[in-house]
N, CA, C and O atoms as a DFTB+ gen file, in Angstrom:
448 C
 N C O
     1  1      27.369      24.675       8.316
     2  2      27.618      23.252       8.255
     3  2      27.250      22.787       6.877
     4  3      26.168      23.139       6.405
     5  1      28.088      22.005       6.181
     6  2      27.774      21.463       4.882
     7  2      26.881      20.245       5.106
     8  3      26.722      19.821       6.251
     9  1      26.298      19.675       4.072
    10  2      25.526      18.436       4.191
    11  2      26.448      17.276       4.579
    12  3      26.032      16.428       5.369
    13  1      27.613      17.202       4.089
    14  2      28.617      16.225       4.505
    15  2      28.878      16.275       5.991
    16  3      28.838      15.255       6.680
    17  1      29.146      17.472       6.476
    18  2      29.335      17.691       7.873
    19  2      28.168      17.281       8.644
    20  3      28.323      16.611       9.665
    21  1      27.002      17.630       8.234
    22  2      25.841      17.310       8.915
    23  2      25.649      15.763       8.977
    24  3      25.271      15.242      10.027
    25  1      25.899      15.047       7.889
    26  2      25.898      13.563       7.910
    27  2      26.834      13.052       8.952
    28  3      26.456      12.229       9.786
    29  1      28.061      13.531       8.921
    30  2      29.066      13.081       9.897
    31  2      28.710      13.381      11.300
    32  3      28.917      12.557      12.191
    33  1      28.156      14.596      11.534
    34  2      27.758      14.944      12.923
    35  2      26.647      14.072      13.486
    36  3      26.696      13.641      14.638
    37  1      25.618      13.816      12.629
    38  2      24.528      13.070      13.055
    39  2      25.076      11.608      13.289
    40  3      24.692      10.987      14.280
    41  1      25.874      11.105      12.489
    42  2      26.466       9.701      12.646
    43  2      27.231       9.626      13.966
    44  3      27.127       8.642      14.698
    45  1      27.999      10.675      14.261
    46  2      28.743      10.641      15.562
    47  2      27.740      10.648      16.711
    48  3      27.890       9.904      17.681
    49  1      26.705      11.504      16.593
    50  2      25.758      11.605      17.736
    51  2      25.010      10.271      17.926
    52  3      24.845       9.772      19.039
    53  1      24.558       9.710      16.759
    54  2      23.891       8.420      16.871
    55  2      24.713       7.331      17.506
    56  3      24.203       6.570      18.328
    57  1      25.914       7.243      17.161
    58  2      26.895       6.195      17.693
    59  2      27.447       6.504      19.093
    60  3      28.092       5.637      19.683
    61  1      27.224       7.684      19.638
    62  2      27.653       7.929      20.997
    63  2      26.455       8.178      21.882
    64  3      26.280       7.416      22.832
    65  1      25.620       9.164      21.665
    66  2      24.493       9.479      22.531
    67  2      23.358       8.569      22.193
    68  3      22.723       8.050      23.111
    69  1      23.048       8.328      20.904
    70  2      21.890       7.613      20.534
    71  2      22.113       6.185      20.540
    72  3      21.141       5.491      20.244
    73  1      23.190       5.619      20.814
    74  2      23.579       4.189      20.946
    75  2      23.591       3.518      19.583
    76  3      24.611       2.908      19.263
    77  1      22.588       3.567      18.771
    78  2      22.544       2.957      17.409
    79  2      21.448       3.580      16.599
    80  3      20.584       4.272      17.138
    81  1      21.470       3.349      15.341
    82  2      20.341       3.855      14.431
    83  2      19.175       2.922      14.729
    84  3      19.355       1.735      15.000
    85  1      17.959       3.501      14.670
    86  2      16.744       2.692      14.604
    87  2      16.780       2.039      13.199
    88  3      17.558       2.462      12.344
    89  1      15.918       0.985      12.960
    90  2      15.835       0.399      11.707
    91  2      15.330       1.419      10.625
    92  3      14.703       2.427      10.953
    93  1      15.618       1.127       9.369
    94  2      15.193       1.943       8.264
    95  2      13.694       2.219       8.254
    96  3      13.222       3.335       8.035
    97  1      12.958       1.094       8.514
    98  2      11.473       1.302       8.435
    99  2      10.925       2.096       9.676
   100  3       9.948       2.834       9.550
   101  1      11.536       1.941      10.813
   102  2      11.252       2.782      11.950
   103  2      11.489       4.243      11.644
   104  3      10.647       5.113      11.865
   105  1      12.741       4.473      11.098
   106  2      13.056       5.886      10.806
   107  2      12.136       6.436       9.719
   108  3      11.824       7.627       9.728
   109  1      11.713       5.627       8.819
   110  2      10.796       6.167       7.817
   111  2       9.412       6.538       8.512
   112  3       8.857       7.585       8.180
   113  1       8.910       5.802       9.357
   114  2       7.749       6.073      10.139
   115  2       7.966       7.350      10.969
   116  3       7.080       8.202      11.033
   117  1       9.179       7.489      11.625
   118  2       9.409       8.715      12.390
   119  2       9.458       9.813      11.525
   120  3       8.968      10.866      11.934
   121  1      10.003       9.770      10.295
   122  2      10.049      10.839       9.253
   123  2       8.658      11.303       8.964
   124  3       8.407      12.507       8.928
   125  1       7.731      10.379       8.753
   126  2       6.357      10.729       8.412
   127  2       5.740      11.447       9.611
   128  3       5.037      12.438       9.414
   129  1       5.975      10.986      10.858
   130  2       5.486      11.591      12.076
   131  2       5.963      12.977      12.156
   132  3       5.152      13.864      12.422
   133  1       7.200      13.250      11.951
   134  2       7.784      14.613      12.109
   135  2       7.244      15.473      10.905
   136  3       6.979      16.661      11.090
   137  1       7.092      14.926       9.767
   138  2       6.499      15.691       8.681
   139  2       5.150      16.081       8.973
   140  3       4.773      17.199       8.624
   141  1       4.311      15.226       9.623
   142  2       3.019      15.578      10.059
   143  2       3.025      16.756      11.041
   144  3       2.146      17.617      10.980
   145  1       3.985      16.795      11.919
   146  2       4.069      17.854      12.908
   147  2       4.383      19.218      12.220
   148  3       3.902      20.267      12.648
   149  1       5.189      19.162      11.159
   150  2       5.429      20.333      10.383
   151  2       4.148      20.772       9.659
   152  3       3.818      21.957       9.635
   153  1       3.447      19.828       9.083
   154  2       2.189      20.127       8.439
   155  2       1.170      20.744       9.351
   156  3       0.452      21.664       8.958
   157  1       1.095      20.229      10.614
   158  2       0.155      20.816      11.636
   159  2       0.430      22.270      11.845
   160  3      -0.487      23.091      11.872
   161  1       1.739      22.609      12.001
   162  2       2.109      23.914      12.279
   163  2       1.833      24.879      11.052
   164  3       1.355      26.005      11.191
   165  1       2.160      24.360       9.927
   166  2       2.060      25.110       8.679
   167  2       0.517      25.471       8.485
   168  3       0.174      26.575       8.064
   169  1      -0.366      24.490       8.813
   170  2      -1.820      24.706       8.653
   171  2      -2.300      25.838       9.620
   172  3      -3.247      26.560       9.307
   173  1      -1.670      25.968      10.722
   174  2      -2.010      26.962      11.697
   175  2      -1.297      28.316      11.474
   176  3      -1.891      29.369      11.708
   177  1      -0.082      28.291      11.042
   178  2       0.706      29.505      10.782
   179  2       0.273      30.176       9.452
   180  3       0.135      31.397       9.372
   181  1       0.072      29.373       8.461
   182  2      -0.165      29.867       7.090
   183  2      -1.460      29.496       6.495
   184  3      -1.826      30.009       5.438
   185  1      -2.154      28.649       7.111
   186  2      -3.490      28.146       6.597
   187  2      -4.661      28.641       7.430
   188  3      -4.471      29.577       8.206
   189  1      -5.768      28.119       7.330
   190  2      -6.955      28.502       7.898
   191  2      -7.197      27.994       9.361
   192  3      -8.038      28.502      10.102
   193  1      -6.401      26.964       9.706
   194  2      -6.641      26.574      11.119
   195  2      -6.040      27.580      12.122
   196  3      -5.108      28.329      11.827
   197  1      -6.655      27.543      13.358
   198  2      -6.251      28.404      14.405
   199  2      -5.587      27.574      15.497
   200  3      -5.780      26.366      15.636
   201  1      -4.782      28.323      16.267
   202  2      -4.204      27.710      17.451
   203  2      -5.249      27.729      18.624
   204  3      -6.146      28.569      18.684
   205  1      -5.061      26.733      19.552
   206  2      -5.983      26.584      20.649
   207  2      -5.871      27.757      21.632
   208  3      -6.847      28.167      22.260
   209  1      -4.634      28.282      21.740
   210  2      -4.416      29.412      22.688
   211  2      -3.451      30.402      22.069
   212  3      -2.684      30.095      21.156
   213  1      -3.532      31.651      22.633
   214  2      -2.578      32.603      22.087
   215  2      -1.164      32.274      22.485
   216  3      -0.228      32.653      21.780
   217  1      -0.977      31.589      23.578
   218  2       0.422      31.185      23.934
   219  2       0.953      30.167      22.878
   220  3       2.127      30.231      22.516
   221  1       0.156      29.293      22.416
   222  2       0.554      28.324      21.418
   223  2       0.872      29.083      20.103
   224  3       1.822      28.709      19.415
   225  1       0.168      30.051      19.764
   226  2       0.499      30.832      18.539
   227  2       1.749      31.549      18.658
   228  3       2.487      31.693      17.684
   229  1       2.055      32.056      19.932
   230  2       3.299      32.861      20.092
   231  2       4.524      31.952      19.964
   232  3       5.583      32.355      19.484
   233  1       4.319      30.620      20.446
   234  2       5.495      29.704      20.463
   235  2       5.686      29.057      19.093
   236  3       6.705      28.409      18.852
   237  1       4.761      29.220      18.237
   238  2       4.794      28.409      16.981
   239  2       5.939      28.709      16.034
   240  3       6.429      27.765      15.414
   241  1       6.399      29.907      15.867
   242  2       7.625      30.022      14.978
   243  2       8.812      29.253      15.489
   244  3       9.539      28.679      14.678
   245  1       9.049      29.203      16.727
   246  2      10.200      28.499      17.261
   247  2       9.902      26.987      17.169
   248  3      10.819      26.202      16.927
   249  1       8.641      26.567      17.357
   250  2       8.309      25.171      17.189
   251  2       8.521      24.759      15.680
   252  3       8.966      23.640      15.425
   253  1       8.244      25.550      14.796
   254  2       8.315      25.203      13.326
   255  2       9.812      24.943      13.081
   256  3      10.175      23.951      12.448
   257  1      10.660      25.822      13.575
   258  2      12.095      25.656      13.337
   259  2      12.579      24.246      13.937
   260  3      13.368      23.515      13.337
   261  1      12.069      23.975      15.075
   262  2      12.472      22.751      15.726
   263  2      11.910      21.510      15.012
   264  3      12.571      20.481      14.882
   265  1      10.657      21.661      14.558
   266  2      10.167      20.472      13.781
   267  2      10.766      20.293      12.471
   268  3      10.903      19.166      11.996
   269  1      11.157      21.420      11.818
   270  2      11.932      21.278      10.504
   271  2      13.277      20.631      10.731
   272  3      13.736      19.852       9.897
   273  1      13.929      20.942      11.859
   274  2      15.231      20.325      12.256
   275  2      15.003      18.850      12.543
   276  3      15.844      18.021      12.195
   277  1      13.821      18.488      13.205
   278  2      13.598      17.013      13.437
   279  2      13.496      16.310      12.056
   280  3      14.081      15.247      11.846
   281  1      12.755      16.919      11.144
   282  2      12.695      16.261       9.795
   283  2      14.016      16.128       9.183
   284  3      14.309      15.063       8.640
   285  1      14.859      17.122       9.217
   286  2      16.203      17.030       8.663
   287  2      17.058      15.944       9.341
   288  3      17.734      15.156       8.679
   289  1      17.003      15.933      10.682
   290  2      17.791      14.950      11.416
   291  2      17.424      13.497      11.032
   292  3      18.294      12.645      10.848
   293  1      16.103      13.250      10.917
   294  2      15.709      11.833      10.561
   295  2      16.005      11.577       9.105
   296  3      16.341      10.444       8.758
   297  1      15.900      12.562       8.227
   298  2      16.313      12.371       6.817
   299  2      17.766      12.132       6.694
   300  3      18.170      11.319       5.863
   301  1      18.615      12.804       7.491
   302  2      20.000      12.440       7.510
   303  2      20.259      11.071       7.995
   304  3      21.049      10.338       7.400
   305  1      19.610      10.691       9.078
   306  2      19.696       9.316       9.596
   307  2      19.486       8.252       8.424
   308  3      20.267       7.325       8.211
   309  1      18.320       8.513       7.689
   310  2      18.058       7.557       6.654
   311  2      19.137       7.573       5.538
   312  3      19.512       6.539       4.986
   313  1      19.594       8.760       5.249
   314  2      20.733       8.879       4.181
   315  2      21.916       8.077       4.679
   316  3      22.476       7.274       3.932
   317  1      22.300       8.275       5.905
   318  2      23.452       7.557       6.490
   319  2      23.207       6.076       6.466
   320  3      24.135       5.336       6.140
   321  1      22.028       5.582       6.788
   322  2      21.808       4.174       6.831
   323  2      21.777       3.573       5.509
   324  3      22.148       2.408       5.362
   325  1      21.347       4.306       4.494
   326  2      21.326       3.723       3.172
   327  2      22.553       4.006       2.232
   328  3      22.554       3.682       1.044
   329  1      23.567       4.619       2.843
   330  2      24.776       5.008       2.085
   331  2      24.595       6.093       1.085
   332  3      25.288       6.099       0.067
   333  1      23.706       7.010       1.313
   334  2      23.420       8.060       0.393
   335  2      24.156       9.335       0.789
   336  3      24.019       9.842       1.902
   337  1      24.941       9.833      -0.163
   338  2      25.656      11.049       0.000
   339  2      24.763      12.156      -0.380
   340  3      24.567      12.371      -1.576
   341  1      24.206      12.878       0.526
   342  2      23.154      13.956       0.371
   343  2      23.719      15.044      -0.556
   344  3      22.982      15.570      -1.391
   345  1      25.014      15.395      -0.429
   346  2      25.646      16.451      -1.272
   347  2      25.476      16.075      -2.742
   348  3      24.945      16.834      -3.552
   349  1      25.946      14.884      -3.042
   350  2      25.974      14.356      -4.433
   351  2      24.586      14.135      -4.919
   352  3      24.320      14.415      -6.088
   353  1      23.596      13.612      -4.048
   354  2      22.259      13.467      -4.456
   355  2      21.567      14.771      -4.729
   356  3      20.758      14.839      -5.654
   357  1      21.842      15.814      -3.975
   358  2      21.189      17.120      -4.154
   359  2      21.732      17.746      -5.440
   360  3      20.987      18.378      -6.188
   361  1      22.989      17.575      -5.687
   362  2      23.591      18.150      -6.906
   363  2      22.957      17.486      -8.099
   364  3      22.576      18.173      -9.047
   365  1      22.827      16.148      -8.090
   366  2      22.222      15.443      -9.225
   367  2      20.783      15.891      -9.437
   368  3      20.293      16.099     -10.547
   369  1      20.136      16.023      -8.251
   370  2      18.735      16.452      -8.378
   371  2      18.502      17.790      -8.936
   372  3      17.576      17.977      -9.724
   373  1      19.364      18.810      -8.536
   374  2      19.226      20.125      -9.053
   375  2      19.559      20.116     -10.516
   376  3      18.939      20.880     -11.256
   377  1      20.513      19.294     -11.014
   378  2      20.917      19.236     -12.395
   379  2      19.650      18.739     -13.177
   380  3      19.220      19.321     -14.173
   381  1      19.122      17.665     -12.662
   382  2      17.930      17.036     -13.357
   383  2      16.776      18.097     -13.452
   384  3      16.189      18.242     -14.524
   385  1      16.458      18.803     -12.404
   386  2      15.392      19.792     -12.388
   387  2      15.736      20.947     -13.368
   388  3      14.859      21.445     -14.072
   389  1      17.009      21.357     -13.402
   390  2      17.394      22.429     -14.241
   391  2      17.232      22.085     -15.679
   392  3      16.769      22.905     -16.471
   393  1      17.609      20.874     -16.039
   394  2      17.434      20.395     -17.422
   395  2      15.932      20.218     -17.789
   396  3      15.461      20.638     -18.846
   397  1      15.278      19.619     -16.915
   398  2      13.884      19.215     -17.157
   399  2      12.978      20.441     -17.159
   400  3      12.109      20.581     -18.019
   401  1      13.180      21.289     -16.229
   402  2      12.297      22.513     -15.951
   403  2      12.794      23.800     -16.433
   404  3      12.297      24.839     -16.000
   405  1      13.757      23.814     -17.316
   406  2      14.396      25.019     -17.787
   407  2      13.340      26.067     -18.279
   408  3      13.383      27.239     -17.905
   409  1      12.409      25.594     -19.119
   410  2      11.413      26.590     -19.648
   411  2      10.114      26.539     -18.859
   412  3       9.395      27.536     -18.791
   413  1       9.791      25.349     -18.238
   414  2       8.570      25.095     -17.630
   415  2       8.057      26.124     -16.663
   416  3       6.926      26.596     -16.779
   417  1       8.910      26.479     -15.686
   418  2       8.515      27.436     -14.675
   419  2       8.541      28.918     -15.193
   420  3       7.745      29.747     -14.751
   421  1       9.442      29.212     -16.106
   422  2       9.541      30.528     -16.629
   423  2       8.308      30.864     -17.466
   424  3       7.905      32.027     -17.496
   425  1       7.689      29.888     -18.150
   426  2       6.593      30.049     -19.004
   427  2       5.230      29.821     -18.267
   428  3       4.158      29.919     -18.865
   429  1       5.326      29.518     -16.960
   430  2       4.040      29.296     -16.206
   431  2       3.402      30.615     -15.775
   432  3       3.980      31.308     -14.938
   433  1       2.271      30.985     -16.292
   434  2       1.679      32.162     -15.912
   435  2       1.149      32.246     -14.536
   436  3       0.932      33.342     -14.020
   437  1       0.920      31.064     -13.886
   438  2       0.515      31.002     -12.533
   439  2       1.571      31.541     -11.537
   440  3       1.262      31.879     -10.394
   441  1       2.891      31.609     -12.049
   442  2       4.057      32.008     -11.190
   443  2       4.318      33.424     -11.318
   444  3       5.227      33.926     -10.656
   445  1       3.576      34.155     -12.143
   446  2       3.843      35.611     -12.364
   447  2       3.052      36.525     -11.384
   448  3       3.172      37.748     -11.447
């Protein structure tokens, strides 16, 4: 699925199953909530925090995928609501980073 197809699919879902988009500020708050859920899992999967139970640890990789998808879904909602073409935005962003950071990362000894 391309970004354009994802934006169209989410829009169709919102307008049929979801009834309507939440307001932009509500979706921004939901995006922060979902991002926090990703952070919680990352701290336990890759950081020093531990899971409360072995069962929670076993389920975590699937949960991470689901939480990342939640972040993407809400991000797409915000893009749709604000008239942002994510394909064009990502292309512009990569071009900017390529120009700005052409030498920066290659010359960074911390990345070797």
